[in-house]
Each structure stands twice: as C-alpha cells, then as structure tokens.
N, C-alpha and C positions, 0 to 999 in steps of 0.2 A: 676612704678613697676609693674603696674595692664598691663601696655601695653606690657611689655615684657613678662607677663607669659600668655598674649593672642597670642602673635607672636611665642612663644614656642609652645604653645598650637596646632596651625594651622601648624606648621613646621612639629611637629610630625603624626597629621592626614593626610596629605599629604604623607609623606615617607610612611606611612602604604596602604595608598589606593594603590600606585605605586608596593608598594610589592605583594600587591592584587591581580593586574593586570598582572606582569608579570606572578605571577605564573598561574591564568587562563590561560592566552596566551603561556605558556610551556605545562600544560595539556592540550588545545585543540588543541595543534603541536604533542604531541605524541600521542593522539587520532587520529588524522586524519592520521599519519604514518602508524598506527595500523589497520587502519583501510583500507587501500590503497593496504597494502602487502595480499597476498593469500598464505592461510597455506594448506601446502602440505606434501606429505610424500615421500621421495627418495631412491634409490637402486645403490646399483654399476654394472656396467656393467662388465660380465667377459665372458669372453669364457669355451663353456663348452663342455665335448666329449658326440657326437650323435651319432646314427645309422642313417647314411644318405640317404634318401630314396625321390625319386621322382614319383609325381601321376598324370595322366592325363587324361583326358576324349575323347576317340576317336571313329568312327562310323567305324563299321565292312566294310569290303570288301571283295569277294570272293578273294581268293588267285590267282585265274584264269579265266578270261573271256575272250571266245572268241565269236565275232560275225559273223556267218559262212554263204559264200557264196559260188554260181558256177564262174566258171572262164569267163563263158561266158552266155548271154541272153540266155533263153530259156524255154519252157513249165515244171511245173513241173508234173511230172506223178504222182505220189506218194509218202505221207510222211511213216516212219515208227515210228513216234516218235510224244508223244504230250507234252505240258510243263508239267514238273515234272518227265518227262521221266528219267529214271538214264540212261546211256550211258557211255561204256567202247572206248578207244582210237582205232579208224579203226574198227566201228561198221557203219552199215549203215543204215543212217538216214532220205536218200529219193531218189528216181530216178528221172534222168529229162527224155523226151521224145527220145527215144532211133533212131529214125531214121537216124540221122546222122552217129548215131555209126554204125548200120549196112550198112551204105553206104562204111563208112569206113573198116569197118573189109572184107567187100567182097575186096575192095582194096587192103588191107593188103593179103589177101590169092593169089591175081592175082600175087604181086610183089613177095612174100615168092616162088610161083612154078617157078616165070620167074627167080629168083638167082640162085635158086636149079639146076635150066637146063643150064645155065649161068657159075654155079659151077661145075659142070660137064663136063660142054665142055671145059672147063679151063684146067680142069686135064688133057685132052687129045691134050692141045694144038688147038684145033680147034674153037677158039673162040679170037678177038684180047683183048689187055687189056682192051682198052677204054671201049668197049664194054661189061666187063666185069664190070669195075669203075660204070658204068652208070646203070645197074641192081642192082649192091650193094647201090647205092644212094638211087635209087628209093624204095627197101626195107627199107633203114633206116628211108627214110622219111615217109613213109605208116607207120611202124611199131612206129613211136615217134606220128605222129597223132590220130593212134589208143589208143593209150596209153594215151592221153589227154582226147580223146573225151571219153574214159571210166571213167578216173577221174571224167569228168565233168558231167555224167552221173549216175553212182553210187558216191553216195555223203559219202563220211565217216567223222566220228568226228575226228577232230585234237586231243583232249584231252581229258580222262576220265572226266565223271560232270554229272549235270542237265540242263535239258530242261528248261533255265529261258525264253525264247520269242518263240513265234511262230508267224510267220509272213503273210504266204501265207497256201493256201487250195491246195488241188489235186486238178491239171487242170489248175491253175492259171499261169499265165506266169510271170518270174522272168526278169524283164529289166532291173537291176544294179542301178534303181533310191535309196538314202537313203531312208532308215528308218526313218520319222519324229523323233519317241520316241527316237530313239539311235544315227542318224545323220549318220550313216553309212549303206551301203548296205546289206542285210544281209536276209538267210532266217529264220536260228533259231540262239537262243544264247545258249552258253555254259557255265555256271560257275562252277566253282572245286571249292566243299564247305568242304571235307572232311580237309581242311585245311583251314584257311582266314587271312585275313591281314589287321592292320590297321595305317594307316599313323601319324605320332605322331610330333607335332614342340614341339621342348626342346629350352628352354633357351640356348644361347648362350654359358654362363658359364659353362656349363655341357660339352662343345664338347669333352675336352681332356679325360674326364670319359666313355662315353659311346663308345660302341667298339662293333663291329660285333660278332654274337655269346652269348650276354649275356643276362641272362635269364630275364623273365620279369614273374610278375602273373598277371593275367587276371581277373576280378570280372564280373559278371551280375548280376544288380538287381533281373533279371527276375529266376534267382537260383543263392540263394545266400550261399549256400550250396557245389554247386559246385566247385573244384579242378581245375583250368585251366590252363595251361602250356603255354609260348609260348617263344622266343627268339628274339635279335635285326639280323633281315635278312639284312637289307641295312642300312646303315649310308649315307646320299647324303652328298658329299663335299662343299656345299658352305651355308652361313648363309646368311639368309634374311637382307637387309639393313633396309628395313621398322621397323620388329616387334625385330630383332636379336636375329632370331629362328634360327635352323635347322631342318630337318627332317630326322627323321627315321623312318623304316618299319619294323613293326612286326608281326612275324609268328607268328600264335597260331593254335593251332590242335584241331582240333572239329570232332573227329572223330565216337564222340554220336550224330554228328548233330543236337543236341540243338541250339546251335549259327547260326544264319543267318543273311546275309549281310542286312546292315542298322542298323541293332541292333546298339547301345550305349554300349561299355564297359569303366573301368577304367582300365589302364593300368599300373601297378607298378615299378620301377627298381629301385633293392636297389646296392647303393652303396659303401656299405662297412662304416666304422667309422671315422669320423671326427671332427675338431675344428669348433664351430660356435657360434655367438652371438645369444643368444635366451632371447626374452625379454617377461614380459605378454603380452597379446595381447590386453589388458585394455590401454594399457600407449599407444595406438596408434591414432593418432587424424588424421582424415581424412580431407581433402581440399574441402569445400563445391564448389560441380561444375565441379569436376576433379577426379583425379583416385590418386592423389601425397597426399602419406602418410608422416605426420610426427611425432614426440615427441619433449618434452621438457627437456631439462635437465639443471641443477643448473650453474649459471655462476657468481662466487660471488656474491651471493645470488638476484639474479635476472632469470629470465627464460629464457634459448635461444631456439630458433624454429630451429629445425635442422630437415632434410628432409630425410629423409631412402628408401633405396630399399627393399623389403620385399620377404623373399621366401616363406621355405614351415612353415603349421602352422603344431604342435606337443601337442596333449593334447589346454593346455588354453597359449601354448607360441606360438612367431612366430620366424623364423628365420629374422636377419636383414643381408643382403648382403654387403648393402653399407650406411655411416651414423654415425655409432656408434665404438667408442673405449675401446679397455680396460681402468677400470678407470672411465669414464664418471661416473657422477651422476645423474642418471637418474630418472626424475619425475613419479611414478605410481598413485598417488592420487590424483585431485585437479587437473591436467593440460587441462579437459576442462573449467576451468576457465580463462584460463591463455591465455596472447597475448604475445606477444615477445618481452622482457626484463620489463616483468611484477616483481615488487618485490612481493620476496617471503619471507615466514617463514617456516623453515621447521618443522615441527611436530617430537618430539621425540618419 
C-alpha cells in the first residue's frame, strides 16, 4: 500500500512539474514575440486638394548680351564709352582709324561724278549703253564700299544697354583674335538689364502644365520686400534624357535695375488647384548613401518598405508623386526602427 502511495505521489509531482514547464515556455514565447515587434502609429493615405505651385532657384542673366566687334581689323582711334556707361541703340561707341574711309570717300565722289556725267550723256543718246552700265556699276560698288567702311569706322551700339566689358584702349589695334575671358572677338560687351532672364530646369511631369506667357513670381533674398514679376518667355521643346527635366526661360522685369546678372533668385510658378497625396515629411526615410526615399506601410501586421518619388514640400508635408495609393496604411511613428518585413504592433 505504501508503494502505491509513493507511485501516485511521484506521478502527481511529475505532472505538476510538466505543467509549470509548459506555462513557463508559453510565457517565454509570448514575451519573445512581444519583444520582437515594433510599436508604431499609422494613418490612412488619401488625396488632398492643394494649390499646386513649384519653386526653383536659378541664376539671373542679362536678357540680351552682345559682344561687339568691328567687321575688319584695324586701329581703334577713340572710345566714347567706359564700363558702366549706358548706351542706346545706334549710339556711336567708338571710331576706328579713318584713313581707308577717306580714300573710299574720294573714290565715291569720283564715281558719282562719272556716273552723273554718263547719265547726262545718256539722256541725249551721246553714250553707249555699255559705257553707261560700266559707270553705274562703278558708282554702286564705290557707294557700297564707302558705306561698309563707314559702318566699320563709326561703331554703333546694336542694342540699348550697359557696357559690361571693354577690352581695348584708344590707339590699340583690333586684330579679330577672341578675347580670352569671353571666348569671342570683341572690343566691348553690351548687356540689357532692364529685363533679365533665368533658365529653369523643371521636372518633366509638369511639362503639360507649363505654357508661354504663364506668370511667375520672383523673390531675391537681398530685397525680401520687393515684388518682382515675370513670365514664361520660352519653353524648350525637348526633355533631357538624363535628368528628366526640361528648360524654360523666364523673363523678369527689372526697371528698378536693383537685380543684376549673376544674382540668385527663386522662381515660383502657380499651377492652380489639384489632387495630390500629401504625407507628413517625418514619415519619410532616406536610404543611407543615396538620395532614395522610402516609407513603411502596414501589410497585414508587418512593415512593408516602399520606395517613393517626392515632390513639393508644403509646411510639414511632402507630396508623393509615385509609390503610394489611396487607402494605404502609412506608418508615421516608429518607422526609423523598422526594416522590411518587421512585425509591428499598432498603437491605438
């Protein structure tokens, strides 16, 4: 009887130990599962109505720039301008040596006299048609030659603007050799700065929305309170295959002449209202060593890593151009602790 009692006691003790062991294992498993999951907060992705605008930084340039040079080499007799001088179109800015011009003027007077004489004789039928034609041709050649030399002697500004460069002095010889600093032959450079321009590279997805004549708002950090207006002057017809951008030329009013070529400015284009997915910027994760941006979404209790293409930033939100859809459950807190396929627990 004592033996039976001992056996029963041993069996009961063994069952109790097994139960305790199973309970301990279950608790350990639950503890491990809870420890391996990441506590996160999520939000539902949806499209919002936004005022679409894009902003780019660009360098300002003169609306027109001319590197002016004589048609022929020669000695520069005198300049009438210096760097910074304002000139108007047609104004004489320099004169070249006039020795050749004087010889051409004398030749023109002689040719004009001969032709006048022939014209008088022709009216009385006292000269052959051939002699008359020869005199007429000689006169026209002499007149053209004189006019060309005159244009090459009295050098006139081809545009209105400001002298931005002067590369010779009085008495020096212009040979036609390119000026090192500009890479072109010139005696002066003239820039038109009452209007400026900026070349802006715009993301290809906006190509259908950008049209010539579209208004632009320009700001410059040197004049934060100044209202500057502009407009799209040209839209280039091709898209760069490498950068996936296209170029547009913005004309900028500068009647005050406060803005100057070489300054930086922000160019803002208003594109009207549109639908866009906007997410908290804090939800974005940048891949180390690249410019790739990612987010994490809840995929049946695990975090799914999704590459996204971003657009404009408005306050604390960023536009998502590609990568997310309406209804996706975006992880907005805890994403920095995640890797792809991490198990997650959503905080209520």
